[in-house]
N, C-alpha and C positions, 0 to 999 in steps of 0.2 A: 505493498501501500504505500502511496505517496502522500506528503503533507506538505501546504506551503510553508515556506519560510516566510515571516511576516517581516522581516526588515529588508531583505535583498529581493523577494520576489519569485527567483526560480525554485522548482520544487526538488527538494532532497530526498533520497530513500530514507526510510525509517530503519535504523541498525536492526538487524535480527540476531538474536542470541546466538551464540555459536553451540555447537554441538558438546554435550556433556560426556564424561568417560563412559557413563552408562547406556549411551546412545550409540556407541560405535559399534560397528559390526552387526552381526545378525540378531534380531529381537527372538528369533526361533531358539537359537544357541542359548540365549540365556533364559528363556521359558522353559526348555526341554530340560536343562541341566539345573534350573532352580538357582542361577547365580547371578550376582551384580553385574559383572562385566562379561563379555565375549573375549575370555582370557583363560588360559590354563597355564600350569606349571606342569612340564613333562617330567617322565619318569627317569630315572638315572639308576643304572645297574647297580646291583648289590645293595640296595635300599640306602644310596647316596640320597635318592628322593624318598626320605626317611619316614617312618610312622608320624614323627613330630612334625616335619615339614607339611604333610598331607593333611594333619589334623589342624594346623596353623592356618592353613588355608580353608579348610571347610569350615572352621568357625567364623572366619572372616567372609562367608558367603561367597568362596571362590573356589574353583576346581581344580584339585593337584592330583596326581596320578603317583601311586606308590612304586617304587623301583622294585619288582619282584624278580627282574630277572638275575639268574646266578644263586638264588636263594634255595636252600634245601627245604624239603616239603614241612619239615617242622618250624623252621624259620619264618615261612610264609604262612603257615597256619598262625603262629605267634603274633605276626605283625596284623593280619586282618583283625585278630580278635582285639588288639590295642587299638587300631583305628575304630572298630565299632565303639569301644567303651569311650574313647575320647570324643567322638562326633555325636553319639547317640542316633536317633532316628531323624530321617528327613534332611540331614546336611550331606552334602555332595562329595563324592570322591570317586576315584577309579583306580585302575590297577594295571600294571603292565604285562602283556602277555607277548613274549619275546620269542621269535622263529628260532626253533631248537629241534632237537629230535622229537619224534614223533611221541613216543613213550613221556618225554617230559612235557610237551605241550598238553599232552591228555592229563597228566597228574596235575598241572596248574588249572585246567579247565575245571577237574573234579573240585578242588579247593574252590574255586571261584563261585560254582554253583551251590556248593555246600554252605557257604558263608553269604549267599546271595548278594554277591557283588554285582551290581547293575550297569558298571561301565568298565570298558578294558581301553588300553590304549596298545595296538596292534603294532609291534614295531620290527622292522628287519625282514619282513615277509616278502619273499619274491612269487609267491603262488598262494592261492587259497590253500588251506589245509583241512582235513577232518576234524580237528580239535576248534578251529574258528566257526567251523558251519554248525556244530553241535553248540557251542556257545551261542551263536546268533540265533538259532531257531528254537532252542529250548523255552517253551513257555509262550511261542507264538499263537496267536489267537485272531478270529476275526471279530473286527469291532461292530457296533450296530451301525455306523456309518457306511459299512462295507470295505472298508479299509483293514489292511492286515497290521496288528500290532505287535511289536519285538519288546519284550521288557529289558534285553540285554542290548545295551549302547554300544557300538564300536566306533573309536577314533582310530584312522588308519594312517600311520605315518609312511608317505612314500616320496620316493625320489624319482621315479620312473613312469612314465606314461602307461606301458603295459600293466604294471603293477595297478596303477590307478584305476584302469579299465576293469580290471579283475574285482576290484572292491565296488565299482560302480554297478555291476552286474549281479544276477541273482546267483545264489550257491549253485556250483556244478551239478547237473542233475545225477549223473552216475555216483558221485559221492552222497548226495542225499539218500538216493535208493541203498546204497551199503550202510548208512547210519541207519535207515530205518528197519532193514533187514537184520541188524545186529540189536535191535532194541534200544540204540543210543539215543534215538528221538522217536516220537511217536508218529504213526500213520498221519494224524490229524496235523502234525508239525510240518510232515513231509509234503502232505498237499498243499501246504501254505506257501511253501518255499520259491514257487515261481513268482510270487508278488512281493518277495523281498530283495533288497540288495545287501550286500555285505558290509555296508557301512552308514553311520547317520552323518559321520565328520571325516572329510579327508583332508589331510594334513601335508601342505607340501613342505618336505623337509629338505631346505636346501643347505647351505655351508655351515654344517652344526659341527659341535663337538662329538668326540665319539665316531661310531661307524658313519662315513659320510661319501657320498658320490660327489661332493663339491658342486653341486649345481648352483647358478646364481638365483636367487628369488625372483629377481626381475624376468626371468624367462620362465622359470620353473612354473609360479603360480598362475600368470596368464595362461599358460598352455593347460593346466588343470582345470581352470575355470572354463576354458572353451571346450575341454573334453566332456565335463558335466554337462554342459548346456548341449552339446551335440549328441549325448546318450539319452538326453531327458525324452525326446520324442519316442523312442522304441522302448523305453524302459521307465514307465511314470515314475516309480519311486526314486530313481536317480535324480528328480528334479528337486527333492527334498533334501538331498546330502548337501550339508555345508561345507565349503571349501577355505581352510584356513592356511595360516602361515607360521613357519618355525625356521631357525635357523638365520642367525644374524641378528635377532630382535633381541636387543639389551638395552634400548634407550627409547624415549619417546619418538625421536626420528624415526626409528627403524619401524617401530608401530605404526606410525602415522602413514609411512610409505607403503606398507602393507595394507592398511584399510583404504588408501586412496587408491590401490590396484584393484580393489574389489573384494579383499580376504573378509571373510565371515566372522573370521576369530584369529587370534595369534595366540601361539603357544612359545614359552620361553624354556630354556635349559640351563646353559651353563651358569648363566648369573646367579641360580637358584643354589649353584654348589658352594658359593661364597656367602653362604647366610649360617646364621647360629644354628639353624634346624637341621642344615645338610649333614647326612650320615657318614661324613670322611673326617678326616684328622685336623685337628689345629694347625699342623705342621703344612699340612696341604692348602689349607686355606689360607695361610699365611704367604704362601708362594702365588696363589690364584689373586690375591689381592694386590700384587705388585704388576700383574700381567697388563701388557700393553698389546693393541691391536695386533701387531706383528709378532707378538710372542707365541705362535702356535707352530706346529709341524706336523706333517703327515707321515704316519708310520703302519706296518702292517697290522691288521687286526688280529690278535692273538686267537680268536675263536674261531677265525677264517682263514689262517694262516696259508694254506695251501691252495687257496681259491683267489689269492690274490687282493683281498678286500683290505680296504684302507681306513684308518681312523684317526681323527685329528686330537692331537694330545698339546699340554702345555710343554714349551720348549725352555723357556727361560730359567738359567741356573740349573738344567738338568742334563744328564747325559743318555738318560732313557732313549730320546728319540734316536740319536745316532747310534747306540748301540742296537737298537731294534732292526734299524734298516740294515745295519751290517750284518747282522744273524740272516736275515731274508735273502739278503745278496748272496751270502755264502749257502744258503740253501738251494738257491737257484741255480749256482755255478757246480755243485758238487752232487755227487750221487750217494755218500755216507760219510759219518763223520770220519772214516779212516781215510777217505780222500783229501783230508785238510792238511796242508804241509805242516810239518811240526811247530813252527814259529806262530803259524796262525791258531793251531789247535791250542797251543799253550796261552795265547794270549785271550782267546776265548773263554776258557777254563779258569785262568786265574782272575782276569780283569772284568770280565762280564757276568760269568755264572758264578764264581766263587768257589767252585766245586769242580770235580773231575766228571767228564762225560759219563763214567760208570756209576758214579754217586747219585747224579741226577735220573740217569734210567732207572735205578733201582728204586728210587722214590716214585717215579711216574709209575712203574710197573706195579709196585705195592698198591697205590692208589686205584687203578683199573683192574687187579687181578679178580676181586671179587665182584664187584659192580658190572664191569665191561670187560670180561676176558677177551674177547674178540677183538679188540682194540690192541690188547698186548700180543694175540696170536699175529695180527696183520703186521705189526712193527717188528716183529722178530723175523717174520718172512722178507720185510721190505726195508733195506737199510735207510732208504731215503725218507720213508715214513717213520721211523725210529728217529732219525736226525730232527724233523719237523717237531715230535712231542719233547724231545730234548730242548730245544730251542724255545718253544712255546712254553716250556716251564718257567723260563725267564719272565715272560710277560705276565703269567699268573703271580709270581712272586713279585714283580714289580707293582702291580694292582694292589697286593695285599700289604705291601710296605707303605703305600701311600694312604691306605684307607686305616691302617694301624698307626701312622705316624713314627714310623721307625727311623728315628733321626739318623741311625747309623748306614742307612742306605737311601739317605734322602736324595741324591742324584740318580737312582735308579726309580723314583717315584715316576709311574704312569697315571696321569692325571687327565682323564679326557676333558677338553674345552675347544671353545670355538672363540672367535674374534669379538663377537659381541660382548663378552665379559670386559675385554680390553676398552671397549667404548664405554660400559657402564663406568669402569674404574675412572676413565678420565673425567666424567661428567661429575663423580662423586668426590673426585680429589678437592681437597681443602673444605669439605663440608662435613656436618656430624655423622654421615654415612661411609666417610673414606674407610674406618677399620670395619672389616667384617663382623666383629661383635656387636655392631649396631646395626646390621641388615638382617631383615626377617622377608620371608618370600612375599607376603601379603602388602608389605610396605612397598617392595619394589614393584608389584603389580598396580599399588594406586600411583606411584611415581610415573610409572610408563604411560599407563592409560590417562590420567591427569594431564600429563604433558602432551601425549598426542592430542587430546582434544582441544588443548589451548593453542597448540600449532595448527590444527587444521581450522579452527575458529579465526586465526590470524590470517590464515591465507584467503580465508572467505571474505575478509573484509575489503570494502573498495579501497584501491591505493588512494592516497592523499594526493589532491590535484597539485601539480608542480608550480611554483610562483614564477610569474613572468620575470625573464631578465631584465634588469635596470637598462634604460636606454643609454647608448654610449654617449 
């Protein structure tokens, strides 16, 4: 609406209030999850996204995902009980389901269903698996309005369009038939499967900490938005899927850019690792707090070492990235530990592993002998496989050292981290949140979302008219 200016005559636009943080993104996301913001804190391996972090987010009316990946069944069970006790009924939370061996995925889904977990973050999947389908379809019903309702919500983190397409599609029919025949889902649930897509929320995982394909968000997010819209006419349920953004979001500017590009929600990761509630050591947080944007490096992913997958980790002040890449280079070039020349073998054993190859192998063999004897049998028949297991022992040890704060092995800390944390650290430098001991995940959510709303409001305001140059 226009209103006259009583003094000057010309009409001027009435200023419009800018967006509030609770207005950004998808209203459906906020309503469906019962949260204040279209924002979530993502899961981090081995409960770095801890019970305390998830409970803190839920009590603030925000969504956090528990880092269930890598936990033993009893640890997962205890964690879920503590979250339930800390949040009570009605407050939102989710749990990570990490792509893994079929038996491990099935055990995790058993626990999620037993505890009534209504939300999962599906991460690192390259295809739809039976465990995902069982979780998705269990409890599916036909509502009075004729739509199919699924009580179990899936947020799928993806970095590839073919994986996104699978999550925007109905569960694979052959998989549904097999689950029904085995009694893993009911016949009614199986009949409803064609009207269901495999996710409610699809998250474009760009240049992130941990496992990463290093896709730029400015390319990946628009591609997934276009894919969702293209799939919608053929799969009506895909129309309701919300597409969000993760990776590189640690500041208001990062979140604002994602919303301008059309993101329905944003998800943060690395920045939450440097908070009081994160389940890693104080020593690791001290290092993270000093990180700058350029202080990360790519290394082989220890759990996908032989596949060549990569992960992004903290580099500043650490030898782990160089040592991890050295081990992978040696594995690529040699067929067995015995192929290494004496000087190289000595360096790896003394300087990197801190043990002999035989000592490491005995520890690895003892760990798998009762739980997965086939792993031992294959490695003893395949020297290159044995070499991979010996080398990835170092990766597991480096993760454990960082989480436990083993300062004797500080230079070997493996700390997943993306450049978003460096951007946040720079923004907080000189403020009362510079020290990680003053950082909490819900406070960071408010900082990021409030700042993003302010930026977008400022951008929407008409530019002030320029004053005419004085006459010469």
